[in-house]
C-alpha positions in Angstrom: 112.0 113.7 114.7 113.7 110.8 113.0 115.4 109.6 116.2 112.2 110.1 118.2 110.3 107.8 115.8 113.0 105.2 116.1 112.9 105.3 119.9 109.2 105.0 120.0 109.1 102.1 117.5 112.0 100.4 119.4 110.1 100.6 122.7 106.8 99.4 121.3 108.3 96.5 119.5 110.4 95.4 122.5 107.3 95.4 124.7 105.4 93.4 122.2 108.2 90.9 121.8 108.6 90.5 125.6 104.9 90.2 126.1 104.7 87.3 123.6 108.1 85.7 123.8 108.4 85.2 127.6 105.0 83.3 128.0 105.8 81.3 124.9 109.2 80.3 126.3 107.6 79.1 129.5 105.0 77.2 127.6 107.7 75.5 125.6 109.6 74.5 128.8 106.4 73.1 130.3 105.7 71.1 127.1 109.2 69.6 127.1 108.7 68.5 130.8 105.3 67.0 130.0 106.7 65.1 127.0 109.6 63.7 129.1 107.3 62.4 131.9 104.7 61.1 129.4 107.5 59.0 127.9 108.5 57.8 131.4 104.9 56.8 132.2 104.7 54.8 128.9 108.0 53.0 129.8 106.7 52.2 133.3 103.6 50.8 131.9 105.5 48.2 129.8 106.6 46.3 132.9 103.0 46.3 134.4 101.9 43.0 132.6 104.9 41.1 133.9 104.2 42.2 137.5 100.6 41.0 137.3 101.8 37.5 136.3 104.9 36.9 138.4 107.1 38.4 141.1 110.0 36.0 140.4 113.3 37.9 140.6 114.8 36.3 137.5 111.7 36.9 135.4 111.4 40.5 136.6 115.1 41.1 136.0 114.8 39.8 132.4 111.7 41.9 131.9 113.3 45.1 133.2 116.5 44.6 131.2 114.4 44.1 128.0 113.1 47.7 128.2 115.0 50.7 126.9 115.2 52.6 130.3 116.0 49.3 132.1 119.0 48.6 129.8 120.3 52.1 130.6 119.8 51.6 134.4 116.9 54.0 134.7 114.1 51.6 135.5 113.7 49.9 138.9 110.9 47.8 140.4 110.1 47.8 144.1 108.0 44.8 145.3 106.9 44.8 149.0 107.4 41.8 151.2 104.6 39.2 151.3 102.7 38.2 154.5 104.6 34.9 154.7 107.3 34.6 157.3 110.2 33.9 154.9 109.2 36.7 152.4 111.5 39.7 151.8 111.2 43.0 150.0 112.2 42.7 146.3 114.0 45.5 144.5 115.2 45.1 141.0 117.3 47.9 139.5 118.9 51.1 141.0 116.7 52.9 143.5 117.0 56.7 143.5 113.8 57.7 145.3 113.6 57.7 149.1 111.9 55.0 151.1 109.4 57.5 152.3 108.4 58.5 148.7 108.0 54.8 147.8 105.8 54.1 150.8 103.7 57.2 150.1 103.0 56.1 146.5 102.3 52.5 147.6 99.9 53.7 150.3 98.0 56.3 148.2 98.0 54.3 145.0 98.7 57.5 142.9 101.7 58.2 140.8 104.1 61.0 141.8 107.3 62.6 140.7 110.1 63.0 143.1 113.2 65.2 142.8 116.4 63.1 142.9 120.0 63.9 142.3 120.6 64.5 138.5 116.9 64.7 137.6 113.5 63.4 138.6 112.0 60.0 139.4 108.5 58.9 138.2 107.0 56.6 140.8 104.2 54.5 139.2 102.1 52.1 141.4 101.2 48.8 139.9 98.8 46.1 141.3 100.2 42.6 141.8 98.3 39.3 141.5 98.5 38.9 145.3 96.7 42.2 145.8 99.8 44.1 147.0 101.0 47.3 145.3 104.4 47.4 143.6 106.1 50.6 142.6 107.9 51.1 139.3 110.5 53.8 139.3 111.6 55.5 136.1 114.5 57.9 136.3 114.3 61.0 134.0 117.5 63.0 133.7 117.4 66.8 133.8 118.7 66.9 130.3 115.6 65.1 129.0 113.3 67.3 130.9 114.8 70.4 129.2 115.5 68.8 125.9 115.0 71.3 123.0 114.0 74.1 125.4 117.3 76.0 124.8 117.1 75.8 121.1 113.5 76.9 121.1 114.4 79.9 123.3 117.3 80.8 121.0 114.9 80.8 118.1 112.4 82.9 119.9 115.2 85.4 120.8 116.3 85.5 117.2 112.8 86.1 115.9 112.3 88.9 118.6 115.6 90.6 117.7 114.8 90.4 114.0 111.4 92.0 114.6 113.0 94.8 116.6 115.7 95.4 114.0 113.1 95.3 111.2 110.7 97.7 113.0 113.6 100.1 113.7 114.7 100.0 110.1 111.1 100.7 108.9 110.7 103.5 111.4 114.0 105.0 110.3 112.9 104.9 106.6 109.5 106.5 107.5 111.4 109.1 109.5 113.6 109.9 106.6 110.6 110.1 104.3 109.1 112.7 106.7 112.2 114.5 107.7 113.8 115.1 104.3 110.8 117.0 102.9 110.6 119.0 106.1 114.4 119.8 105.8 113.9 120.8 102.2 111.0 123.0 103.1 113.1 124.7 105.9 116.0 125.2 103.6 113.8 126.6 100.8 112.3 129.0 103.3 115.7 130.1 104.4 116.9 130.6 100.8 113.7 132.6 100.0 114.4 134.7 103.0 117.9 135.4 101.8 116.5 136.7 98.5 116.9 133.6 96.2 113.4 134.0 94.7 113.8 131.1 92.3 113.8 128.6 95.2 111.1 126.0 95.0 110.3 122.8 96.9 109.7 119.4 95.3 106.1 118.4 96.1 107.0 115.0 97.6 106.6 113.1 100.8 103.5 112.5 103.0 100.2 114.2 102.1 100.6 116.9 104.8 104.1 117.8 103.7 103.1 117.8 100.0 100.4 120.2 100.9 102.9 122.4 102.8 105.2 122.2 99.7 102.4 123.3 97.4 101.5 126.1 99.7 105.1 127.2 99.9 105.6 127.2 96.2 102.4 129.1 95.7 103.6 131.7 98.3 106.9 132.0 96.6 105.2 132.5 93.2 103.0 135.2 94.8 106.1 136.9 96.3 107.9 136.9 93.0 104.7 138.1 91.2 104.3 140.9 93.7 107.9 142.0 93.4 107.6 141.8 89.6 104.4 143.8 89.6 106.0 146.5 91.8 109.1 146.8 89.6 107.0 146.7 86.4 104.8 149.4 87.8 107.8 151.5 88.7 109.1 151.1 85.1 105.7 151.7 83.6 104.9 154.8 85.6 108.4 156.2 84.8 107.7 155.4 81.1 104.5 157.4 81.2 106.6 160.4 82.1 108.0 160.1 78.6 104.8 161.6 77.1 105.1 165.0 78.9 108.8 164.9 78.4 108.3 164.6 74.6 106.1 167.6 74.7 108.7 169.5 76.8 111.4 168.5 74.4 109.4 169.6 71.4 108.6 172.9 73.1 112.2 173.4 74.0 113.2 172.8 70.4 111.0 175.8 69.4 112.5 178.2 71.9 115.2 179.3 69.6 118.7 180.3 70.9 119.7 181.9 74.1 120.8 181.0 77.7 117.3 180.2 78.9 116.5 178.0 75.9 119.8 176.1 76.3 119.1 175.6 80.1 115.6 174.4 79.3 116.8 171.9 76.7 119.6 170.7 79.1 117.1 170.3 81.9 114.8 168.3 79.6 117.7 166.0 78.5 118.8 165.5 82.1 115.2 164.6 83.1 115.0 162.2 80.2 118.2 160.5 81.3 117.0 160.2 84.9 113.7 158.6 83.7 115.6 156.2 81.5 117.8 155.2 84.4 114.8 154.5 86.6 113.2 152.4 83.8 116.3 150.4 83.1 117.0 149.8 86.8 113.5 148.6 87.5 113.6 146.3 84.4 117.0 144.8 85.2 116.0 144.0 88.8 112.7 142.4 88.0 112.3 138.6 88.2 110.9 136.7 85.2 107.1 136.9 85.8 104.0 137.8 84.0 103.0 141.4 83.5 100.6 143.4 85.6 97.1 142.4 85.0 94.1 144.6 85.1 92.1 144.5 88.2 88.8 142.6 88.5 85.9 144.7 87.2 88.2 147.3 85.7 86.9 148.8 82.4 86.4 152.0 80.4 85.0 153.3 77.2 87.8 152.9 74.6 86.3 155.4 72.2 86.2 158.1 74.9 89.7 157.5 76.0 91.1 157.4 72.5 89.3 160.7 71.6 90.7 162.3 74.7 94.3 161.3 74.0 94.0 162.1 70.3 92.7 165.6 71.3 95.9 166.0 73.3 98.3 164.8 70.6 96.6 166.4 67.7 97.8 169.9 68.8 101.4 168.7 68.5 100.6 167.0 65.2 99.2 170.3 63.8 102.3 172.2 64.8 104.5 169.6 63.2 102.4 169.5 60.0 101.2 165.9 60.5 98.0 164.7 58.9 95.9 162.9 61.5 93.0 160.5 60.8 90.7 159.1 63.5 87.9 156.6 62.8 85.6 154.2 64.7 85.2 156.3 67.9 81.7 157.6 67.3 80.0 155.0 69.5 80.7 153.6 73.0 83.0 150.6 73.1 83.4 149.1 76.6 86.6 147.1 77.2 87.8 145.3 80.3 90.8 147.6 80.7 91.3 150.3 83.4 91.2 153.8 82.0 94.7 154.8 83.1 96.1 151.6 81.5 94.5 152.2 78.2 95.5 155.9 78.2 99.1 154.9 79.0 99.0 152.4 76.1 97.6 155.0 73.6 100.2 157.6 74.8 103.0 155.0 74.4 102.0 154.3 70.8 101.4 157.9 69.8 104.6 159.0 71.6 106.5 156.5 69.5 105.1 158.1 66.3 106.3 161.5 67.4 109.7 160.3 68.6 110.6 157.9 65.8 109.1 159.6 62.6 110.1 162.9 61.0 107.9 166.0 61.3 105.2 166.0 58.8 104.6 162.3 58.8 101.0 161.4 58.8 99.4 158.9 61.1 96.0 157.3 61.8 94.1 155.6 64.6 91.2 153.2 63.8 88.9 151.4 66.2 86.9 148.4 65.2 84.4 146.4 67.3 84.0 142.8 66.1 81.6 141.5 68.7 84.0 139.5 70.9 87.0 141.8 70.6 88.0 145.4 69.9 90.7 146.1 67.4 92.8 149.3 67.7 95.1 150.1 64.7 97.8 152.8 65.0 99.4 153.5 61.6 102.0 155.9 60.3 103.7 156.8 57.1 107.2 156.8 58.6 110.2 154.6 57.9 108.7 151.6 59.7 110.3 149.2 62.2 113.3 147.3 61.0 112.8 144.3 63.3 109.2 143.9 64.6 109.9 140.8 66.6 112.7 142.5 68.5 110.5 145.5 69.1 108.0 143.4 71.0 110.7 142.3 73.4 110.6 144.3 76.6 113.6 146.6 76.9 114.3 146.7 73.2 113.4 149.2 70.6 112.7 148.2 67.1 112.8 151.6 65.5 115.6 152.6 63.3 117.8 155.6 63.7 115.9 158.8 63.7 114.8 161.7 65.8 114.3 160.7 69.4 115.7 157.2 68.9 118.5 157.9 71.3 117.6 157.1 74.9 114.6 154.9 74.0 113.9 152.2 76.7 111.8 150.1 74.5 109.1 149.7 77.1 106.3 151.5 75.2 105.3 148.4 73.1 105.6 146.2 76.1 103.1 148.3 78.1 100.7 148.0 75.1 101.3 144.3 74.8 100.6 143.6 78.5 97.4 145.6 78.3 96.2 143.5 75.4 97.3 140.2 76.9 95.6 141.0 80.2 92.3 140.6 78.3 93.3 137.5 76.3 94.3 139.6 73.3 97.6 140.2 71.6 99.8 142.8 69.9 101.0 142.6 66.3 103.3 144.8 64.3 103.1 145.0 60.5 103.3 147.3 57.5 100.5 149.9 57.2 98.7 151.1 54.1 100.3 154.5 54.8 103.7 152.9 54.0 105.1 152.9 57.6 104.3 150.9 60.7 101.0 149.5 61.8 100.6 148.4 65.4 97.5 146.4 66.0 96.0 145.9 69.5 93.5 143.1 69.8 91.6 143.5 73.1 89.4 140.6 74.1 86.0 141.3 75.6 85.3 137.8 77.1 88.7 137.3 78.8 89.8 134.6 76.3 92.1 134.9 73.3 90.4 135.7 70.0 91.2 133.2 67.3 90.3 135.7 64.6 92.8 138.2 66.0 95.5 135.6 66.3 95.0 134.5 62.7 95.7 138.1 61.7 92.1 139.0 60.6 92.1 142.5 59.1 89.0 144.6 59.6 88.2 147.0 56.8 89.0 150.6 57.6 86.3 153.2 57.8 86.6 156.5 56.2 88.7 158.6 58.4 88.2 162.2 59.2 90.6 165.0 59.8 90.9 166.2 63.3 90.5 170.0 63.2 90.4 172.8 65.7 86.8 172.2 66.5 87.6 168.7 67.8 90.2 170.2 70.1 87.6 172.6 71.6 89.2 175.6 70.0 92.8 174.9 71.0 95.0 176.3 68.1 98.5 175.2 69.0 100.8 173.2 71.1 101.5 175.9 73.7 97.8 176.7 74.0 97.1 173.0 74.7 99.8 172.9 77.4 98.6 176.1 79.0 94.8 175.7 78.9 94.0 172.0 79.0 93.6 170.4 82.4 94.5 167.1 80.8 97.7 168.4 79.2 99.6 165.4 80.8 98.7 161.8 80.3 96.7 160.1 83.0 99.3 158.3 85.1 
């Protein structure tokens, strides 16, 4: 493209220069010729007054020699013979024109220019006092006819060459300005195709190429986002398997001793290891992008989902001797979060309580509706989180050593955080009134971040109520829950 632009500009500029320079050079040559013969006519006119007065040889000779062309031997006067018998033709100076040319001018009475060796001769007729016609001849050398023409032509050629070189240089710079962004775009496309997802193109150059660069960068961001979403989804779906795995592990722990019990526990441990491997592999391969967002129009009743999941976990809580308190779910609370996403977030938090706190540790779930946001508090009376900030980092676990701490992937809180942030909310970790950890989920209802939630506003707790067997629809134990309930596993 660059060389094509240079060739086009070279051809166009050369044609323009030729179209203007050649006629201008011819005009300059003609002007020099006209100037030379105009000077010759003026010099010939200077001898005219003398011829009208006298035709004496000596007088005419002095008059001719007194002129500048006469002193240089370029002026001649041709006087015809008179009608008297003794008269003769009078010629003063060097004649260069032919007799025929002289007679033609004398007869016609009009000036003319004759080609002579070394230049041209201007023949100017002049009337004498006797009525005859004399001819004044002025020789104009070829050098004077073309005086200054060569210099003018050289200047025109220089200007033309300068124009051509300048136009080629400008075309080359324009070509570089167009080609370099295109080359960068092609290189970035090749890098992206080879898997270097961080490749981006500087948004520079002409408007069209800037638009192409913007579109390419947007496409690359979308590719990275899609890959990140797929990998995050793989990690999150795998993490959701931790909930039924927790139930299986707890069930296996109550099987007692025996080959079947040992095989069951070994199988559960192997399954946990495989799930952890899947989660870590997906997390390590993901590019740095934002989390998965809820789909447009997705929503659910937070109270219904929390009641359902608490009904599932309360059976395990009763078998482990945990006191459970649930508040704020007696009315419908619509939130812009898909039901599976909210269920996964609740399961992640409650699963952490069972995995990281000893049996018999109490916990509570409170739901508060503040108009522009919904606040979900999950509290426990366990040992707490040693480093809350690290616990919010994806892939890290902030819990201390305890039951179930081994093998934790640390993705549970990240799932909850992304659910909250998808609505403009946030996730905070603090110390609960029960003495352990309090995880607060602020879910925005208008799609924007809630300033009250970000300032750490605490909503007063309602009086909780103990979840009994009636709230679990007659289910009396963990094994009965797993056998009878169609929702025994979390909604994936």
